[in-house]
N, CA and C atoms as an extended XYZ file, in Angstrom:
456
Properties=species:S:1:pos:R:3:atomname:S:1:resname:S:1:resid:I:1 pbc="F F F"
N       -69.268       36.443     -112.734 N   MET     1
C       -67.861       36.657     -112.495 CA  MET     1
C       -67.089       36.278     -113.761 C   MET     1
N       -66.265       37.159     -114.229 N   SER     2
C       -65.520       36.907     -115.462 CA  SER     2
C       -64.338       35.973     -115.190 C   SER     2
N       -63.857       35.259     -116.208 N   PRO     3
C       -62.716       34.347     -116.038 CA  PRO     3
C       -61.466       35.075     -115.573 C   PRO     3
N       -61.340       36.336     -115.915 N   ILE     4
C       -60.162       37.095     -115.515 CA  ILE     4
C       -60.140       37.302     -114.005 C   ILE     4
N       -61.280       37.459     -113.378 N   SER     5
C       -61.303       37.687     -111.933 CA  SER     5
C       -60.909       36.442     -111.149 C   SER     5
N       -60.906       35.261     -111.806 N   LYS     6
C       -60.494       34.027     -111.149 CA  LYS     6
C       -58.999       33.766     -111.301 C   LYS     6
N       -58.317       34.628     -112.005 N   ALA     7
C       -56.889       34.437     -112.245 CA  ALA     7
C       -56.117       34.520     -110.937 C   ALA     7
N       -55.124       33.682     -110.840 N   GLU     8
C       -54.282       33.647     -109.651 CA  GLU     8
C       -52.834       33.830     -110.098 C   GLU     8
N       -52.126       34.687     -109.435 N   ILE     9
C       -50.746       34.978     -109.809 CA  ILE     9
C       -49.812       34.356     -108.786 C   ILE     9
N       -48.867       33.565     -109.284 N   LYS    10
C       -47.877       32.898     -108.434 CA  LYS    10
C       -46.494       33.151     -109.009 C   LYS    10
N       -45.493       33.191     -108.136 N   ASN    11
C       -44.105       33.414     -108.543 CA  ASN    11
C       -43.397       32.109     -108.866 C   ASN    11
N       -42.476       32.210     -109.787 N   ILE    12
C       -41.551       31.104     -110.037 CA  ILE    12
C       -40.125       31.624     -109.897 C   ILE    12
N       -39.893       32.853     -110.369 N   ASP    13
C       -38.557       33.451     -110.346 CA  ASP    13
C       -37.536       32.493     -110.969 C   ASP    13
N       -36.360       32.411     -110.392 N   HIS    14
C       -35.306       31.524     -110.888 CA  HIS    14
C       -35.538       30.074     -110.474 C   HIS    14
N       -36.529       29.857     -109.614 N   LEU    15
C       -36.771       28.523     -109.077 CA  LEU    15
C       -37.294       27.545     -110.126 C   LEU    15
N       -37.846       28.050     -111.214 N   GLY    16
C       -38.250       27.188     -112.314 CA  GLY    16
C       -37.046       26.501     -112.947 C   GLY    16
N       -35.959       27.232     -113.068 N   ILE    17
C       -34.719       26.660     -113.600 CA  ILE    17
C       -34.180       25.618     -112.632 C   ILE    17
N       -34.192       25.947     -111.342 N   VAL    18
C       -33.725       25.013     -110.305 CA  VAL    18
C       -34.553       23.730     -110.346 C   VAL    18
N       -35.874       23.862     -110.375 N   ALA    19
C       -36.762       22.694     -110.408 CA  ALA    19
C       -36.516       21.875     -111.675 C   ALA    19
N       -36.311       22.544     -112.784 N   GLY    20
C       -36.043       21.850     -114.041 CA  GLY    20
C       -34.756       21.043     -113.996 C   GLY    20
N       -33.707       21.622     -113.408 N   LEU    21
C       -32.439       20.895     -113.288 CA  LEU    21
C       -32.558       19.714     -112.333 C   LEU    21
N       -33.290       19.894     -111.244 N   ILE    22
C       -33.515       18.788     -110.305 CA  ILE    22
C       -34.216       17.643     -111.036 C   ILE    22
N       -35.204       17.979     -111.859 N   ASP    23
C       -35.914       16.963     -112.636 CA  ASP    23
C       -34.995       16.316     -113.666 C   ASP    23
N       -34.211       17.136     -114.339 N   GLU    24
C       -33.304       16.632     -115.380 CA  GLU    24
C       -32.269       15.668     -114.806 C   GLU    24
N       -31.751       15.985     -113.631 N   ILE    25
C       -30.754       15.132     -112.972 CA  ILE    25
C       -31.398       13.850     -112.450 C   ILE    25
N       -32.648       13.945     -112.040 N   GLY    26
C       -33.344       12.770     -111.512 CA  GLY    26
C       -33.209       12.604     -110.012 C   GLY    26
N       -33.010       13.707     -109.304 N   ILE    27
C       -32.808       13.642     -107.851 CA  ILE    27
C       -34.021       13.052     -107.142 C   ILE    27
N       -35.214       13.438     -107.548 N   VAL    28
C       -36.430       12.929     -106.899 CA  VAL    28
C       -36.483       11.408     -107.009 C   VAL    28
N       -36.213       10.880     -108.197 N   GLU    29
C       -36.264        9.445     -108.415 CA  GLU    29
C       -35.183        8.714     -107.622 C   GLU    29
N       -33.976        9.299     -107.568 N   ILE    30
C       -32.880        8.680     -106.807 CA  ILE    30
C       -33.263        8.580     -105.331 C   ILE    30
N       -33.782        9.676     -104.770 N   ILE    31
C       -34.172        9.680     -103.360 CA  ILE    31
C       -35.305        8.692     -103.116 C   ILE    31
N       -36.317        8.711     -103.966 N   ASN    32
C       -37.439        7.784     -103.799 CA  ASN    32
C       -36.990        6.337     -103.904 C   ASN    32
N       -36.061        6.062     -104.810 N   ASP    33
C       -35.548        4.710     -104.976 CA  ASP    33
C       -34.800        4.252     -103.726 C   ASP    33
N       -34.000        5.119     -103.154 N   LYS    34
C       -33.176        4.751     -101.998 CA  LYS    34
C       -33.970        4.714     -100.694 C   LYS    34
N       -34.883        5.653     -100.512 N   LEU    35
C       -35.627        5.720      -99.252 CA  LEU    35
C       -36.942        4.967      -99.298 C   LEU    35
N       -37.389        4.635     -100.490 N   GLY    36
C       -38.651        3.924     -100.621 CA  GLY    36
C       -39.837        4.873     -100.545 C   GLY    36
N       -40.998        4.294     -100.798 N   MET    37
C       -42.231        5.076     -100.791 CA  MET    37
C       -43.165        4.495      -99.735 C   MET    37
N       -43.792        5.360      -98.986 N   ASP    38
C       -44.776        4.952      -97.988 CA  ASP    38
C       -46.147        5.399      -98.493 C   ASP    38
N       -47.023        4.452      -98.757 N   SER    39
C       -48.330        4.779      -99.332 CA  SER    39
C       -49.188        5.631      -98.405 C   SER    39
N       -48.847        5.680      -97.119 N   ARG    40
C       -49.614        6.491      -96.173 CA  ARG    40
C       -49.242        7.967      -96.234 C   ARG    40
N       -48.104        8.276      -96.850 N   GLU    41
C       -47.623        9.657      -96.928 CA  GLU    41
C       -48.295       10.388      -98.088 C   GLU    41
N       -48.532       11.669      -97.896 N   LYS    42
C       -49.138       12.487      -98.950 CA  LYS    42
C       -48.113       12.975      -99.968 C   LYS    42
N       -46.844       12.977      -99.565 N   ILE    43
C       -45.782       13.464     -100.444 CA  ILE    43
C       -44.582       12.535     -100.334 C   ILE    43
N       -43.978       12.233     -101.470 N   ALA    44
C       -42.822       11.341     -101.501 CA  ALA    44
C       -41.587       12.052     -100.956 C   ALA    44
N       -40.667       11.268     -100.429 N   SER    45
C       -39.431       11.825      -99.858 CA  SER    45
C       -38.639       12.609     -100.889 C   SER    45
N       -38.563       12.092     -102.119 N   GLY    46
C       -37.823       12.791     -103.172 CA  GLY    46
C       -38.409       14.149     -103.501 C   GLY    46
N       -39.734       14.239     -103.490 N   THR    47
C       -40.393       15.528     -103.751 CA  THR    47
C       -40.119       16.500     -102.619 C   THR    47
N       -40.085       15.998     -101.395 N   LEU    48
C       -39.768       16.872     -100.264 CA  LEU    48
C       -38.331       17.372     -100.353 C   LEU    48
N       -37.409       16.499     -100.747 N   VAL    49
C       -36.010       16.931     -100.927 CA  VAL    49
C       -35.936       17.993     -102.017 C   VAL    49
N       -36.702       17.817     -103.078 N   LYS    50
C       -36.761       18.846     -104.128 CA  LYS    50
C       -37.244       20.170     -103.541 C   LYS    50
N       -38.268       20.125     -102.698 N   ALA    51
C       -38.775       21.342     -102.045 CA  ALA    51
C       -37.704       21.973     -101.164 C   ALA    51
N       -36.932       21.150     -100.460 N   ILE    52
C       -35.854       21.664      -99.603 CA  ILE    52
C       -34.792       22.353     -100.455 C   ILE    52
N       -34.432       21.740     -101.584 N   LEU    53
C       -33.438       22.346     -102.472 CA  LEU    53
C       -33.948       23.661     -103.047 C   LEU    53
N       -35.186       23.675     -103.481 N   ILE    54
C       -35.781       24.903     -104.024 CA  ILE    54
C       -35.815       25.983     -102.955 C   ILE    54
N       -36.216       25.620     -101.748 N   ASN    55
C       -36.245       26.571     -100.641 CA  ASN    55
C       -34.844       27.101     -100.341 C   ASN    55
N       -33.872       26.212     -100.310 N   GLY    56
C       -32.494       26.616     -100.009 CA  GLY    56
C       -31.916       27.548     -101.052 C   GLY    56
N       -32.327       27.371     -102.305 N   LEU    57
C       -31.846       28.233     -103.382 CA  LEU    57
C       -32.770       29.413     -103.624 C   LEU    57
N       -33.775       29.541     -102.765 N   GLY    58
C       -34.688       30.678     -102.834 CA  GLY    58
C       -34.242       31.827     -101.948 C   GLY    58
N       -33.076       31.673     -101.335 N   PHE    59
C       -32.464       32.707     -100.508 CA  PHE    59
C       -33.358       33.128      -99.349 C   PHE    59
N       -33.939       32.148      -98.683 N   VAL    60
C       -34.832       32.415      -97.560 CA  VAL    60
C       -34.289       31.700      -96.331 C   VAL    60
N       -34.320       32.365      -95.224 N   SER    61
C       -33.887       31.746      -93.980 CA  SER    61
C       -34.990       31.931      -92.948 C   SER    61
N       -35.754       30.858      -92.729 N   LYS    62
C       -36.841       30.888      -91.764 CA  LYS    62
C       -36.778       29.621      -90.932 C   LYS    62
N       -37.389       29.625      -89.767 N   PRO    63
C       -37.426       28.398      -88.970 CA  PRO    63
C       -38.150       27.275      -89.718 C   PRO    63
N       -37.821       26.049      -89.370 N   LEU    64
C       -38.364       24.885      -90.057 CA  LEU    64
C       -39.884       24.818      -90.009 C   LEU    64
N       -40.485       25.236      -88.911 N   TYR    65
C       -41.940       25.146      -88.805 CA  TYR    65
C       -42.650       26.119      -89.759 C   TYR    65
N       -41.919       27.072      -90.338 N   LEU    66
C       -42.483       28.009      -91.313 CA  LEU    66
C       -42.131       27.626      -92.757 C   LEU    66
N       -41.560       26.431      -92.932 N   PHE    67
C       -41.081       25.993      -94.246 CA  PHE    67
C       -42.165       26.094      -95.316 C   PHE    67
N       -43.362       25.617      -95.018 N   SER    68
C       -44.422       25.598      -96.031 CA  SER    68
C       -44.827       26.996      -96.482 C   SER    68
N       -44.629       28.008      -95.630 N   GLN    69
C       -44.992       29.376      -95.996 CA  GLN    69
C       -44.175       29.900      -97.171 C   GLN    69
N       -42.972       29.365      -97.359 N   PHE    70
C       -42.132       29.770      -98.482 CA  PHE    70
C       -42.871       29.549      -99.804 C   PHE    70
N       -43.699       28.499      -99.865 N   PHE    71
C       -44.369       28.134     -101.105 CA  PHE    71
C       -45.745       28.780     -101.258 C   PHE    71
N       -46.177       29.574     -100.294 N   ASP    72
C       -47.500       30.192     -100.366 CA  ASP    72
C       -47.692       31.067     -101.603 C   ASP    72
N       -46.665       31.809     -101.994 N   ASP    73
C       -46.797       32.676     -103.167 CA  ASP    73
C       -46.097       32.103     -104.406 C   ASP    73
N       -45.716       30.815     -104.323 N   LYS    74
C       -45.022       30.172     -105.437 CA  LYS    74
C       -45.997       29.287     -106.212 C   LYS    74
N       -45.660       29.023     -107.441 N   ALA    75
C       -46.446       28.125     -108.290 CA  ALA    75
C       -46.055       26.691     -107.938 C   ALA    75
N       -46.508       26.239     -106.784 N   ILE    76
C       -46.090       24.953     -106.222 CA  ILE    76
C       -46.435       23.784     -107.142 C   ILE    76
N       -47.538       23.872     -107.840 N   LYS    77
C       -47.946       22.783     -108.726 CA  LYS    77
C       -47.000       22.658     -109.927 C   LYS    77
N       -46.419       23.760     -110.345 N   ILE    78
C       -45.439       23.740     -111.432 CA  ILE    78
C       -44.076       23.298     -110.905 C   ILE    78
N       -43.702       23.783     -109.727 N   LEU    79
C       -42.392       23.473     -109.170 CA  LEU    79
C       -42.294       22.049     -108.625 C   LEU    79
N       -43.353       21.579     -107.952 N   LEU    80
C       -43.281       20.289     -107.256 CA  LEU    80
C       -44.238       19.225     -107.782 C   LEU    80
N       -45.265       19.622     -108.510 N   GLY    81
C       -46.197       18.648     -109.058 CA  GLY    81
C       -47.632       18.988     -108.739 C   GLY    81
N       -48.523       18.523     -109.588 N   GLU    82
C       -49.953       18.831     -109.471 CA  GLU    82
C       -50.572       18.369     -108.163 C   GLU    82
N       -50.090       17.277     -107.616 N   ASP    83
C       -50.718       16.707     -106.427 CA  ASP    83
C       -50.109       17.192     -105.112 C   ASP    83
N       -49.265       18.223     -105.151 N   VAL    84
C       -48.586       18.707     -103.950 CA  VAL    84
C       -49.251       19.971     -103.431 C   VAL    84
N       -49.548       19.964     -102.154 N   GLU    85
C       -50.082       21.142     -101.455 CA  GLU    85
C       -49.025       21.620     -100.464 C   GLU    85
N       -48.996       22.917     -100.202 N   SER    86
C       -47.960       23.454      -99.316 CA  SER    86
C       -48.043       22.891      -97.896 C   SER    86
N       -49.242       22.512      -97.440 N   ASP    87
C       -49.330       21.980      -96.075 CA  ASP    87
C       -48.744       20.570      -95.959 C   ASP    87
N       -48.429       19.905      -97.088 N   TYR    88
C       -47.738       18.618      -97.036 CA  TYR    88
C       -46.277       18.801      -96.629 C   TYR    88
N       -45.775       20.012      -96.792 N   LEU    89
C       -44.366       20.317      -96.521 CA  LEU    89
C       -44.214       20.770      -95.071 C   LEU    89
N       -44.504       19.888      -94.150 N   ASN    90
C       -44.459       20.279      -92.739 CA  ASN    90
C       -43.190       19.782      -92.061 C   ASN    90
N       -42.914       20.332      -90.892 N   ASP    91
C       -41.671       20.023      -90.191 CA  ASP    91
C       -41.582       18.563      -89.751 C   ASP    91
N       -42.711       17.909      -89.493 N   ASP    92
C       -42.684       16.488      -89.128 CA  ASP    92
C       -42.172       15.639      -90.293 C   ASP    92
N       -42.711       15.885      -91.480 N   LYS    93
C       -42.283       15.141      -92.662 CA  LYS    93
C       -40.825       15.448      -92.980 C   LYS    93
N       -40.434       16.703      -92.880 N   ILE    94
C       -39.047       17.080      -93.146 CA  ILE    94
C       -38.118       16.347      -92.186 C   ILE    94
N       -38.478       16.294      -90.908 N   GLY    95
C       -37.658       15.599      -89.917 CA  GLY    95
C       -37.513       14.120      -90.234 C   GLY    95
N       -38.613       13.469      -90.613 N   ARG    96
C       -38.555       12.043      -90.953 CA  ARG    96
C       -37.669       11.802      -92.169 C   ARG    96
N       -37.814       12.642      -93.176 N   VAL    97
C       -36.996       12.478      -94.386 CA  VAL    97
C       -35.528       12.728      -94.077 C   VAL    97
N       -35.242       13.746      -93.310 N   MET    98
C       -33.840       14.034      -92.966 CA  MET    98
C       -33.223       12.885      -92.161 C   MET    98
N       -33.982       12.318      -91.231 N   ASP    99
C       -33.505       11.153      -90.478 CA  ASP    99
C       -33.205        9.988      -91.417 C   ASP    99
N       -34.099        9.737      -92.373 N   ASN   100
C       -33.905        8.640      -93.322 CA  ASN   100
C       -32.722        8.891      -94.251 C   ASN   100
N       -32.535       10.133      -94.656 N   LEU   101
C       -31.382       10.470      -95.491 CA  LEU   101
C       -30.090       10.200      -94.738 C   LEU   101
N       -30.060       10.594      -93.479 N   TYR   102
C       -28.866       10.376      -92.658 CA  TYR   102
C       -28.598        8.886      -92.472 C   TYR   102
N       -29.657        8.121      -92.199 N   LYS   103
C       -29.501        6.663      -92.018 CA  LYS   103
C       -28.987        6.000      -93.295 C   LYS   103
N       -29.462        6.453      -94.428 N   HIS   104
C       -29.027        5.869      -95.697 CA  HIS   104
C       -27.580        6.232      -95.999 C   HIS   104
N       -27.173        7.411      -95.588 N   GLY   105
C       -25.810        7.872      -95.847 CA  GLY   105
C       -25.792        8.978      -96.879 C   GLY   105
N       -25.535       10.194      -96.417 N   LEU   106
C       -25.551       11.344      -97.325 CA  LEU   106
C       -24.457       11.264      -98.379 C   LEU   106
N       -23.289       10.743      -98.000 N   ASN   107
C       -22.211       10.620      -98.989 CA  ASN   107
C       -22.604        9.677     -100.108 C   ASN   107
N       -23.247        8.565      -99.772 N   ASN   108
C       -23.682        7.612     -100.797 CA  ASN   108
C       -24.688        8.249     -101.749 C   ASN   108
N       -25.638        8.989     -101.196 N   LEU   109
C       -26.624        9.665     -102.047 CA  LEU   109
C       -25.963       10.731     -102.913 C   LEU   109
N       -25.046       11.481     -102.320 N   PHE   110
C       -24.345       12.526     -103.070 CA  PHE   110
C       -23.578       11.917     -104.239 C   PHE   110
N       -22.868       10.817     -103.986 N   ILE   111
C       -22.106       10.155     -105.046 CA  ILE   111
C       -23.039        9.671     -106.149 C   ILE   111
N       -24.166        9.115     -105.777 N   GLU   112
C       -25.116        8.638     -106.785 CA  GLU   112
C       -25.654        9.792     -107.639 C   GLU   112
N       -25.949       10.926     -107.002 N   VAL   113
C       -26.425       12.094     -107.756 CA  VAL   113
C       -25.326       12.599     -108.688 C   VAL   113
N       -24.105       12.674     -108.190 N   VAL   114
C       -22.985       13.137     -109.024 CA  VAL   114
C       -22.770       12.213     -110.210 C   VAL   114
N       -22.817       10.908     -109.971 N   LEU   115
C       -22.652        9.955     -111.077 CA  LEU   115
C       -23.777       10.105     -112.097 C   LEU   115
N       -24.972       10.396     -111.617 N   SER   116
C       -26.095       10.634     -112.519 CA  SER   116
C       -25.849       11.872     -113.371 C   SER   116
N       -25.328       12.921     -112.766 N   VAL   117
C       -25.019       14.157     -113.494 CA  VAL   117
C       -23.933       13.896     -114.539 C   VAL   117
N       -22.895       13.170     -114.147 N   ILE   118
C       -21.802       12.860     -115.075 CA  ILE   118
C       -22.331       12.100     -116.286 C   ILE   118
N       -23.182       11.111     -116.025 N   LYS   119
C       -23.735       10.308     -117.114 CA  LYS   119
C       -24.700       11.125     -117.975 C   LYS   119
N       -25.591       11.859     -117.340 N   LYS   120
C       -26.626       12.613     -118.054 CA  LYS   120
C       -26.031       13.684     -118.968 C   LYS   120
N       -25.045       14.416     -118.440 N   PHE   121
C       -24.474       15.532     -119.188 CA  PHE   121
C       -23.150       15.175     -119.874 C   PHE   121
N       -22.796       13.884     -119.852 N   LYS   122
C       -21.598       13.375     -120.517 CA  LYS   122
C       -20.348       14.180     -120.127 C   LYS   122
N       -20.150       14.309     -118.836 N   ILE   123
C       -19.011       15.056     -118.309 CA  ILE   123
C       -17.792       14.142     -118.291 C   ILE   123
N       -16.697       14.621     -118.834 N   SER   124
C       -15.467       13.836     -118.871 CA  SER   124
C       -14.906       13.672     -117.459 C   SER   124
N       -14.486       12.465     -117.162 N   THR   125
C       -13.877       12.212     -115.847 CA  THR   125
C       -12.375       11.973     -115.986 C   THR   125
N       -11.833       12.437     -117.107 N   LYS   126
C       -10.399       12.268     -117.336 CA  LYS   126
C        -9.603       12.981     -116.238 C   LYS   126
N       -10.071       14.145     -115.867 N   TYR   127
C        -9.409       14.909     -114.817 CA  TYR   127
C       -10.356       15.008     -113.630 C   TYR   127
N        -9.828       14.907     -112.459 N   SER   128
C       -10.673       15.055     -111.266 CA  SER   128
C        -9.927       15.886     -110.238 C   SER   128
N       -10.659       16.352     -109.267 N   HIS   129
C       -10.096       17.217     -108.231 CA  HIS   129
C       -10.602       16.752     -106.880 C   HIS   129
N        -9.695       16.620     -105.959 N   LEU   130
C       -10.055       16.271     -104.592 CA  LEU   130
C        -9.945       17.528     -103.749 C   LEU   130
N       -11.043       17.909     -103.148 N   ASP   131
C       -11.041       19.086     -102.296 CA  ASP   131
C       -10.415       18.707     -100.957 C   ASP   131
N        -9.172       19.092     -100.766 N   ALA   132
C        -8.442       18.709      -99.564 CA  ALA   132
C        -8.785       19.579      -98.357 C   ALA   132
N        -9.653       20.567      -98.533 N   THR   133
C        -9.972       21.436      -97.394 CA  THR   133
C       -10.758       20.697      -96.327 C   THR   133
N       -11.284       19.528      -96.633 N   SER   134
C       -12.036       18.784      -95.625 CA  SER   134
C       -11.136       17.861      -94.815 C   SER   134
N        -9.838       17.806      -95.137 N   PHE   135
C        -8.906       16.988      -94.369 CA  PHE   135
C        -8.179       17.879      -93.369 C   PHE   135
N        -8.097       17.424      -92.151 N   HIS   136
C        -7.483       18.223      -91.093 CA  HIS   136
C        -6.463       17.385      -90.329 C   HIS   136
N        -5.455       18.044      -89.816 N   LEU   137
C        -4.466       17.392      -88.971 CA  LEU   137
C        -4.454       18.137      -87.649 C   LEU   137
N        -4.639       17.402      -86.589 N   HIS   138
C        -4.636       17.997      -85.263 CA  HIS   138
C        -3.569       17.315      -84.419 C   HIS   138
N        -2.895       18.068      -83.587 N   GLY   139
C        -1.904       17.478      -82.692 CA  GLY   139
C        -0.516       17.977      -83.003 C   GLY   139
N         0.435       17.339      -82.391 N   GLU   140
C         1.827       17.736      -82.560 CA  GLU   140
C         2.565       16.690      -83.369 C   GLU   140
N         3.586       17.148      -84.088 N   TYR   141
C         4.413       16.234      -84.855 CA  TYR   141
C         5.366       15.522      -83.894 C   TYR   141
N         5.649       14.271      -84.170 N   ASN   142
C         6.594       13.508      -83.361 CA  ASN   142
C         7.910       13.335      -84.113 C   ASN   142
N         8.464       14.406      -84.569 N   SER   143
C         9.731       14.304      -85.290 CA  SER   143
C        10.767       15.216      -84.631 C   SER   143
N        12.032       14.842      -84.789 N   GLU   144
C        13.133       15.626      -84.230 CA  GLU   144
C        13.228       16.995      -84.893 C   GLU   144
N        12.907       17.064      -86.181 N   ASP   145
C        12.976       18.336      -86.901 CA  ASP   145
C        12.042       19.350      -86.282 C   ASP   145
N        10.864       18.917      -85.933 N   ASN   146
C         9.872       19.819      -85.353 CA  ASN   146
C        10.313       20.299      -83.974 C   ASN   146
N        10.902       19.406      -83.171 N   LYS   147
C        11.357       19.789      -81.826 CA  LYS   147
C        12.428       20.869      -81.912 C   LYS   147
N        13.338       20.738      -82.888 N   GLU   148
C        14.366       21.747      -83.049 CA  GLU   148
C        13.760       23.087      -83.451 C   GLU   148
N        12.787       23.060      -84.296 N   LYS   149
C        12.156       24.297      -84.729 CA  LYS   149
C        11.408       24.962      -83.595 C   LYS   149
N        10.811       24.161      -82.725 N   ILE   150
C        10.076       24.733      -81.599 CA  ILE   150
C        11.041       25.351      -80.591 C   ILE   150
N        12.177       24.697      -80.357 N   VAL   151
C        13.138       25.190      -79.383 CA  VAL   151
C        13.775       26.486      -79.852 C   VAL   151
N        14.050       26.584      -81.140 N   THR   152
C        14.770       27.762      -81.637 CA  THR   152
C        13.912       28.948      -81.801 C   THR   152
């Protein structure tokens, strides 16, 4: 059998850039630092989060139990690491990691990642923007001006 017949072709597409940026920002390390490492697990929480991000930016929408199939035709060893197999990316592990992320606080993790990006890429914080679309007001105003407007 010639060496060429043993060749295996795997896709990376734009996901190589995504994986590279995740590595550059240090998201895997931040997640592993905050959630800790369990020596009984085959894959670290940060690596699983990286897989979730890659999957989410791979424009695929499948049920969670089919998550590992997304990586079947991908160069998983390049995207996630030499010691990662697609069957490590199962719905049980994803559920445990998501529960731990929620317990730790997603806003806290998000802020830490953003601060890492600001520091890494030397982004000026002289100007900032608050996205006010997440603030909502429900109910009625208790002012005389409003009552007059409603009556008229």
